[in-house]
C-alpha angles and dihedrals in degrees: 000000000000122000094266093050091046093053092044092049094051094044097048096043091048093048090049088065090058103033121007091186094056092042090050091051092047092048092050090051093048091048088067098042119092112225091217138019118230116232124214116254117233093259090050092050090054090053093045088054089065095051130097103243124210144141138251127194123252119183095314092322130081138234125214111240130203127198131187118187129019097299096259119125092012124205114195121212115199120196127212136231119317088003137100141223093258091068084082091061094122092058097054105073095050093048090051090049088055092056100261130129113228125218129183139153149199110239120221110289091022136093113332095343120109126241132061102247146032139191139207086255090061091047087054092049093048095049091043091049091051090047089054089051100045106020125223113003118234087211141000120206115186134177131207113318087004086074097061090040091052093048090050086058091046089058088055097059106283111143126211133167100211134014132203121190119195121190084341133188112229101178124042085207087067089063091050092050094047092048093047091048094047091052094037091230118194111251092247091052092048088051090054090050090053092049092053093046091052093049100040104033106028107023094141098049122099114255092249091055098049125137097036120257133181085235086072093052101063094103095047096043113060100161121113116261137214111198117198121184136155118234091223098048104141095183101052111015119233088243087077091058091048090051090054092050093045093050094053094041114183093009092065133070116199121206119179126195135196127221098017101095125194102309108018089065088076091065100042108119094217092050090049093051091046090054092048090051094048095047090050102039108011090237137091133209120260121270089251090063093053129088096272094260093085131079129181121221 
C-alpha cells in the first residue's frame, strides 16, 4: 500500500470498531475518490489545444468534454480511473483521417474537470448526455473502469455500432474486491460498503444482478466487440477481458498482448492501428500480421 492507502486503511478500520455506520459512509465516499489526478503530457496538451471544449452534466456535477471534427460520425473515447480523456491522444489523428469526429471527456475528479470524486452513475450520465448531443456513436473505445461505466450507459439506451474495450473491467464486483483488498478492509466493513453500493448505485437492479456486470448486458448490447487486454496487466487482470469475450460469444473478438501492461497499451502503435481498423471495418488483421506481441483468441 502507498502512504495514502495506509492511512485510509488504518483510519477506516479503526472507525468501524466505534461506528460501523460512519465507517461505511466514509468507505463509500473514499471508494469514489481518486487518490491522484492525472496530468496531461505536453503532446496531449497540444492536441487538447485544437479541440472544441465544452461541458456535460453528471449527477449535479459536470465533465469537461473535447471534440475534434464537426460532430458527424462520432467516435467516443472513455477513460478509466485516475486517468483523463487525453490519454487517447494517439487514437485521434487516425480517426479524423478516416472521416470520424472524435469525442472524449474528463469525468469529475479527473483531468481538467472539477470535483474530487465520481461514480458509475456519473459515467452513465456523461455517456448518455453525449449520446443525446451527438446521436448514435459509430464507435466507442473505453479503457479500464471506463468499460463498465460505458456498458452501464449502454443498458440505459445509448446506441453504438462498434465497441472496443481495452484493459476493461467486466464486473463491478471486481473493483470492490480490489479496493477492499488494497485497503485491507475488515470483513464487516467490506460488507457495509457492498450494502451502500447496492442501495445507492444499483437500486433498480435485481439482487442476482447486483453489482452490475457486463455479463448482464448481453441482451441490451448487440454491437460487435473487440476486446484488448494484456496478459501481464497488474491493475485489471486479463481474466476480466476473457470474461467479457466469453459473455458476448461470437460477437466478440479477444486479442491479448504481452509486455504492454495496463496503461502503456493505449500508446502501442499496433494496438492503435488495430482499433482504427475495427472501428472502420469491424474486422482486425490476423495475429501473424501484428508486431509479435499480440495473439488472437
